[in-house]
C-alpha positions as CSV (number, residue, x, y, z in Angstrom):
1,M,-79.5,63.4,-67.2
2,N,-81.8,62.4,-70.0
3,S,-83.0,59.2,-68.5
4,P,-85.8,57.2,-70.1
5,G,-86.6,55.8,-66.7
6,G,-85.1,53.4,-64.2
7,Y,-82.0,55.4,-63.3
8,I,-80.5,55.6,-59.8
9,Y,-79.1,59.1,-59.3
10,L,-76.6,60.0,-56.7
11,L,-76.3,63.8,-56.5
12,Y,-74.0,64.9,-53.7
13,G,-71.6,67.6,-52.6
14,E,-71.2,70.9,-50.8
15,D,-72.5,73.1,-53.7
16,S,-76.1,73.1,-52.7
17,F,-77.1,75.5,-55.5
18,G,-75.8,73.4,-58.3
19,R,-77.1,70.2,-56.6
20,D,-80.6,71.6,-56.1
21,E,-80.7,72.9,-59.7
22,A,-79.9,69.3,-60.9
23,V,-82.8,68.0,-58.7
24,Q,-85.1,70.6,-60.1
25,Q,-84.3,69.6,-63.7
26,L,-85.2,66.0,-62.8
27,K,-88.5,67.2,-61.3
28,D,-89.3,69.4,-64.2
29,R,-88.7,66.6,-66.7
30,M,-90.9,64.2,-64.6
31,R,-93.7,66.7,-64.4
32,A,-93.6,67.3,-68.1
33,L,-94.6,63.7,-68.7
34,P,-98.3,62.7,-68.8
35,A,-99.4,62.2,-65.1
36,G,-95.9,63.0,-64.1
37,E,-96.9,65.1,-61.1
38,H,-98.8,62.1,-59.7
39,N,-95.8,59.8,-60.0
40,L,-93.3,62.1,-58.2
41,T,-92.5,61.4,-54.5
42,E,-90.1,63.4,-52.3
43,L,-88.8,62.1,-49.0
44,A,-86.8,64.2,-46.5
45,G,-86.2,64.5,-42.9
46,A,-87.9,61.9,-40.7
47,D,-89.8,60.6,-43.8
48,A,-86.5,59.6,-45.5
49,T,-86.3,56.0,-44.3
50,L,-85.5,52.8,-46.1
51,N,-89.0,51.5,-45.6
52,A,-90.6,54.6,-47.0
53,L,-88.2,54.5,-49.9
54,R,-89.1,50.9,-50.7
55,L,-92.8,51.6,-50.5
56,S,-92.6,54.5,-52.8
57,A,-90.2,53.0,-55.3
58,D,-92.1,49.7,-55.5
59,A,-95.4,51.4,-56.2
60,V,-96.8,50.9,-59.7
61,P,-96.8,54.1,-61.8
62,F,-100.2,55.8,-61.9
63,L,-101.5,56.1,-65.5
64,A,-97.9,56.5,-66.7
65,A,-94.9,54.5,-67.7
66,R,-92.7,55.4,-64.8
67,R,-92.3,57.2,-61.5
68,M,-89.6,59.0,-59.6
69,V,-88.6,59.1,-55.9
70,I,-86.4,61.8,-54.6
71,V,-84.9,61.1,-51.2
72,R,-82.8,63.6,-49.2
73,G,-80.4,62.8,-46.5
74,L,-81.0,59.0,-46.2
75,L,-77.4,58.0,-46.9
76,S,-76.1,60.5,-44.3
77,R,-78.5,59.0,-41.7
78,L,-77.4,55.5,-42.5
79,A,-73.8,56.5,-42.4
80,G,-74.2,57.5,-38.8
81,R,-75.6,54.1,-37.9
82,G,-73.0,51.7,-39.3
83,G,-73.7,51.9,-43.0
84,A,-71.9,53.3,-46.0
85,R,-69.5,55.8,-44.5
86,R,-68.9,59.4,-45.2
87,T,-65.3,59.9,-46.2
88,S,-64.8,62.5,-43.4
89,R,-65.8,60.2,-40.5
90,A,-64.2,57.1,-39.1
91,P,-66.6,54.4,-38.0
92,R,-67.6,54.4,-34.3
93,K,-67.6,51.3,-32.2
94,S,-71.3,51.7,-31.7
95,D,-71.8,51.5,-35.4
96,A,-71.1,47.8,-35.6
97,A,-73.9,47.0,-33.1
98,A,-76.5,49.0,-35.1
99,P,-78.7,47.2,-37.7
100,D,-77.0,47.3,-41.0
101,E,-79.6,49.1,-43.0
102,S,-77.0,50.3,-45.4
103,Q,-76.4,46.7,-46.6
104,A,-80.2,46.3,-46.9
105,L,-80.3,49.4,-49.1
106,L,-77.5,48.1,-51.3
107,D,-79.3,44.8,-51.6
108,Y,-82.5,46.6,-52.6
109,L,-80.8,48.8,-55.3
110,A,-80.2,45.7,-57.5
111,D,-84.0,45.1,-57.4
112,V,-85.5,48.5,-57.9
113,P,-88.3,48.2,-60.5
114,G,-87.3,49.3,-64.0
115,T,-90.2,51.7,-64.0
116,T,-88.8,53.7,-61.1
117,S,-86.0,56.2,-60.9
118,I,-84.5,57.1,-57.5
119,A,-82.5,60.3,-56.8
120,F,-80.4,60.2,-53.7
121,V,-79.6,63.8,-52.7
122,E,-76.9,64.4,-50.1
123,D,-75.0,67.3,-48.7
124,G,-71.2,66.9,-48.3
125,R,-68.7,64.2,-49.4
126,L,-69.6,60.6,-49.8
127,S,-67.9,57.4,-51.1
128,P,-70.2,56.4,-54.0
129,E,-68.4,53.2,-55.0
130,P,-70.5,50.8,-52.9
131,M,-73.7,52.1,-54.3
132,V,-72.4,52.1,-57.9
133,A,-71.3,48.5,-57.5
134,A,-74.7,47.5,-56.2
135,I,-76.7,49.1,-59.0
136,A,-77.4,47.2,-62.1
137,R,-75.1,48.0,-65.0
138,G,-76.2,51.1,-67.0
139,R,-78.6,52.4,-64.3
140,A,-76.3,54.5,-62.2
141,F,-75.8,58.2,-62.6
142,V,-73.4,59.8,-60.1
143,K,-72.5,63.5,-60.0
144,E,-70.6,65.3,-57.3
145,F,-71.1,69.1,-56.7
146,P,-67.9,70.3,-55.0
147,P,-67.8,73.7,-53.4
148,V,-67.1,76.6,-55.8
149,R,-63.6,77.9,-55.3
150,D,-63.3,80.3,-58.2
151,V,-66.3,82.6,-57.7
152,A,-65.3,84.9,-60.7
153,A,-65.2,81.9,-63.0
154,W,-68.6,80.8,-61.7
155,I,-70.1,84.2,-62.3
156,R,-68.8,84.2,-65.9
157,A,-70.2,80.8,-66.6
158,R,-73.5,81.6,-65.0
159,A,-73.9,84.8,-66.9
160,K,-73.1,82.9,-70.2
161,L,-75.7,80.3,-69.3
162,L,-78.3,83.0,-68.6
163,E,-77.3,84.9,-71.7
164,I,-76.4,88.0,-69.6
165,D,-73.7,90.3,-71.0
166,V,-71.4,91.3,-68.2
167,D,-68.0,92.9,-68.5
168,E,-64.9,91.8,-66.6
169,G,-65.0,94.7,-64.2
170,A,-68.5,93.8,-63.1
171,V,-67.4,90.2,-62.7
172,R,-64.5,91.2,-60.4
173,E,-66.7,93.6,-58.4
174,L,-69.3,90.9,-57.7
175,A,-66.6,88.4,-56.9
176,S,-64.8,90.8,-54.5
177,L,-67.9,91.0,-52.3
178,G,-66.7,87.8,-50.7
179,N,-70.1,86.2,-51.1
180,T,-70.1,82.5,-51.8
181,D,-73.9,82.3,-51.6
182,L,-74.5,81.2,-55.2
183,R,-78.2,81.7,-54.9
184,R,-77.6,85.3,-53.9
185,L,-75.1,85.8,-56.8
186,D,-77.6,84.3,-59.2
187,S,-80.3,86.6,-58.0
188,E,-78.0,89.6,-58.2
189,L,-77.1,88.7,-61.8
190,K,-80.7,88.6,-62.8
191,K,-81.5,91.9,-61.1
192,L,-78.5,93.5,-62.7
193,S,-79.7,92.2,-66.1
194,A,-83.1,93.8,-65.6
195,F,-81.5,97.0,-64.4
196,A,-79.1,97.3,-67.4
197,A,-81.8,96.3,-69.9
198,D,-80.1,95.5,-73.2
199,R,-76.6,96.9,-72.4
200,T,-73.6,95.3,-70.9
201,I,-73.5,95.2,-67.1
202,T,-70.6,97.3,-65.8
203,R,-68.7,97.7,-62.5
204,N,-70.7,100.9,-61.8
205,D,-73.9,99.0,-62.1
206,V,-72.8,96.5,-59.4
207,R,-71.7,99.3,-57.1
208,E,-75.0,101.2,-57.6
209,L,-77.4,98.3,-57.4
210,V,-75.7,95.6,-55.3
211,I,-73.1,97.0,-53.0
212,G,-75.2,99.8,-51.5
213,R,-78.1,97.6,-50.8
214,D,-75.9,94.8,-49.6
215,V,-74.2,97.0,-47.0
216,A,-77.6,98.3,-45.8
217,V,-79.2,94.9,-45.6
218,W,-76.3,93.5,-43.6
219,S,-76.4,96.5,-41.3
220,L,-80.1,95.8,-40.8
221,L,-79.6,92.1,-40.0
222,D,-76.6,92.8,-37.8
223,G,-78.7,95.3,-35.9
224,L,-81.4,92.7,-35.3
225,A,-78.9,90.1,-34.2
226,E,-77.2,92.6,-31.9
227,R,-80.5,93.9,-30.7
228,R,-79.5,97.4,-31.6
229,T,-82.8,99.2,-32.5
230,D,-81.1,102.4,-33.6
231,K,-78.8,100.6,-36.1
232,A,-81.6,98.4,-37.5
233,L,-84.0,101.4,-37.9
234,R,-81.3,103.5,-39.7
235,A,-80.6,100.6,-42.1
236,V,-84.2,99.9,-42.9
237,R,-84.9,103.6,-43.6
238,A,-81.9,103.8,-45.9
239,L,-83.3,100.8,-47.7
240,Y,-86.6,102.5,-48.0
241,A,-84.8,105.5,-49.6
242,Q,-83.2,103.1,-52.1
243,G,-86.7,101.9,-53.2
244,E,-86.9,98.7,-51.2
245,S,-90.4,97.7,-50.2
246,P,-91.2,96.5,-46.6
247,E,-92.8,93.4,-48.1
248,A,-89.6,92.4,-49.9
249,L,-87.4,93.1,-46.9
250,L,-89.7,91.1,-44.7
251,G,-90.0,88.0,-47.0
252,R,-86.5,88.0,-48.5
253,D,-84.2,89.2,-45.7
254,I,-85.6,89.6,-42.2
255,A,-87.8,86.5,-41.8
256,P,-85.2,84.1,-43.4
257,H,-82.5,85.6,-41.1
258,M,-84.5,85.1,-38.0
259,R,-85.4,81.6,-39.1
260,R,-81.7,80.8,-39.6
261,L,-80.9,82.2,-36.2
262,L,-83.6,79.8,-34.7
263,V,-82.1,76.8,-36.5
264,A,-78.6,77.8,-35.3
265,R,-79.8,78.3,-31.7
266,E,-81.4,74.9,-31.7
267,L,-78.2,73.3,-33.1
268,A,-76.2,75.2,-30.4
269,V,-78.1,73.5,-27.6
270,A,-78.2,70.1,-29.4
271,S,-75.8,67.3,-28.6
272,R,-72.7,66.8,-30.8
273,E,-74.3,63.6,-32.2
274,E,-77.5,65.4,-33.1
275,R,-75.5,68.2,-34.9
276,A,-73.4,65.6,-36.8
277,A,-76.6,63.9,-38.0
278,T,-78.2,67.1,-39.1
279,D,-78.2,68.2,-42.8
280,V,-77.3,71.8,-42.1
281,A,-77.6,72.9,-45.8
282,A,-81.1,71.5,-46.0
283,L,-82.1,73.8,-43.1
284,G,-80.9,76.9,-45.0
285,L,-77.4,77.3,-43.4
286,N,-74.0,77.2,-45.0
287,P,-72.0,74.6,-43.0
288,A,-68.9,76.8,-43.4
289,T,-70.6,79.7,-41.5
290,L,-72.5,77.6,-39.0
291,A,-70.2,78.7,-36.1
292,K,-70.9,82.3,-36.8
293,W,-74.6,81.8,-36.9
294,M,-74.4,79.9,-33.6
295,D,-72.4,82.7,-32.0
296,Q,-75.0,85.3,-33.1
297,S,-77.9,83.2,-32.0
298,E,-76.6,83.1,-28.4
299,A,-78.2,86.6,-27.8
300,F,-81.6,84.9,-28.0
301,E,-83.4,82.1,-26.3
302,P,-85.1,79.6,-28.6
303,A,-88.5,80.8,-27.4
304,E,-87.6,84.4,-28.2
305,L,-86.8,83.4,-31.8
306,E,-90.0,81.5,-32.1
307,R,-91.9,84.6,-30.9
308,A,-90.0,86.7,-33.4
309,L,-91.2,84.5,-36.3
310,E,-94.7,84.7,-34.9
311,I,-94.5,88.5,-35.0
312,L,-93.2,88.5,-38.6
313,L,-95.9,86.0,-39.7
314,D,-98.6,88.2,-38.2
315,L,-97.1,91.3,-39.8
316,D,-97.0,89.6,-43.2
317,R,-100.7,88.7,-42.8
318,Q,-101.6,92.3,-41.7
319,I,-99.8,93.8,-44.7
320,K,-101.3,91.4,-47.2
321,T,-104.8,92.0,-45.8
322,G,-104.4,95.7,-45.7
323,E,-104.9,95.9,-41.9
324,T,-101.7,98.0,-41.5
325,T,-99.4,100.5,-43.3
326,S,-96.4,98.5,-44.2
327,E,-93.4,100.9,-43.6
328,P,-94.3,102.0,-40.0
329,A,-95.5,98.5,-39.2
330,L,-92.2,97.0,-40.1
331,E,-90.4,99.6,-38.0
332,V,-92.6,98.7,-35.0
333,A,-91.8,95.0,-35.6
334,I,-88.1,95.8,-35.7
335,V,-88.4,97.5,-32.3
336,Q,-90.1,94.4,-31.0
337,L,-87.5,92.1,-32.4
338,C,-84.7,94.0,-30.7
339,S,-86.5,93.8,-27.3
340,R,-86.8,91.0,-24.9
341,L,-89.3,89.0,-26.9
342,S,-90.6,86.9,-24.0
343,S,-92.2,90.0,-22.6
344,V,-93.9,90.9,-26.0
345,G,-97.5,90.1,-26.0
């Protein structure tokens, strides 16, 4: 992806980690150019419309030779309204009556200014052929990021890329965790590397550093989801004993977990059409485990989960400003999270 400018990128697939790394590389290269930061636009969610894309892409670069627009989820939205279809969905009768914005997009791709690069970022499978045919010769760059099936092979390749020395026993131990969250595995590799210093990472390192913590964290999060105060408090105290800080648990584990539960709860009460049009991965959930998240979220009302996030945000502020002692304050928050939050003031 060493584009001198003017490329149309299509980055899609279910491997959100690999896909997002590719996007980050494009952003880093753009920012490395003179005035690059001022010529980088990102569109996502409600902002990812064809009109917004055209306005951004047609703009003249500011004090630079080129600009880049990154747009997330636009193709998926158009696919649901009669445009270029996802391979997993047959067209609906209502599609034919909708304005054919997909054709308008294809028409525009042939006229994108040569000073502008566009990166279309999509979750899931797509048929890229119509877009490739519409883009001027030599300007298309298409890359699919399929789901990782062989986790052990991914760990080996990732360790090699990061120049981390890990033995086969450690690879198998990490792979046996059954964790297909590549971001988490990447983070664990980096923590293991720091833990092992200059020596090779072994199976025992994984068991000591990863598995013990992993079990305790999941026990904590399950306790919160099940509203079992005793289980959650036992787990958080075990994590304290392992050297985990309340700040890290709050920011890395508890708050993201409650946020995902809120997203899952909102999806659970949404219509089938709204769920189909939602980029689940962009909201921080693995589409493959969405059903499990939705089941867990049924223990809460949306308002309770919103209140939970308010409690955690306030706790984070109090810890950072020194208004409270972090360990007991987090335990108090856990008790609140396991209660009926609508009654928490």
